[in-house]
N, C-alpha and C positions, 0 to 999 in steps of 0.2 A: 504494500500500500504506500503510495507516494505521499509525502508530506506536502501540505499546501504551503505556498509562499506566505500566506496570511498567518498561519500558525508560527512559522519560523520567524517572521517579522515581529509578531507579538512577543515571542519569547525573548528575542534580542532587545526589543524595546523595554521589556520588564527589567532586563539586566542593566541596561543603560540608565533607566530611571532610578533603579536601586543604587547604582554607583554614584549618581548625582546626589541623591538624598542622603546617602551615607556620608559622603564628603561634606555636604552642607551641615549635617548634624555635628560632625567632629570639628568643623570650623567654628560653629556657633557656641558649642558647649564651653570651650576654654574662655570665651569672652564673657559668658554669663556667670561662670563659677571659677574662682581663682584656683582652688585646689580640688577640682572636680574628681580626680582619681581617689580622693579620700572619702567621698560621699558614699553612703550605704548602698545606693542603687547602681553605682558605677560598674561593679563586677558582674551583676546580673545583666545589665544592659549590654555590656561588652561581650559577654558570653552569647547572648541572644543574637547580637549583630554578627558575631563570628560564625554562628551556625547558619545564618542566612547567607553570608559570604561563601560558606562551604558548599552551599547548594548551587552556586552559580555555574560551576563546570557541568553539572547535570543538566541545567537549563540550556546551556550552550550545546551539549550533546544532543538534546532533543531537537535542536534546530538544524543539525547536520543531516544532510540527505544521504551521503555515501555511508552505507552500512558498516564497512570496515573502519572508517574513520570514526564513526559514531561509537562503535564498540570500544575502540581505543580510548576515546574521550570518556565513556562511561566508566571504564576501568580506572583511569587516572582520577576522574571525579570521585569515584567511590573511595579510592585510597586517600584522597584529599579530605573527604568527609570523615573517614575513620581517624585520620591524624588530627583533625580539628577537634573531634569529640574527645580524643585522648588528651589533648592539650587542655581543653576546658575542664575535664574531670580531674586532671592532675592539679590544676590551679585551685579548684574547689577543695580538693583533698588536702592540699597544703594549707589552705585557709582554715580548715577545720582543725588541723593539728596544732595551730598556734593560738 
């Protein structure tokens, strides 16, 4: 089944919008809060945003039409998600121990 250009375009548009909003968020937060990294919500928000970033390779893979390239991108994206989850869990475990 051939992917429609509309679906691929929508997925890529979602990625670009997310990149813009994420960059905007991290540009505004330091201006609003001097020591934002010490705020209680910082680690949770940072982890959530990291998980969303980890999903980007999968969204890009969904927009690729060539099945071989798509498979490679899915594998790399899956490894990236696993690594991101590991890093987030490690950070939370270190916080619990202190």
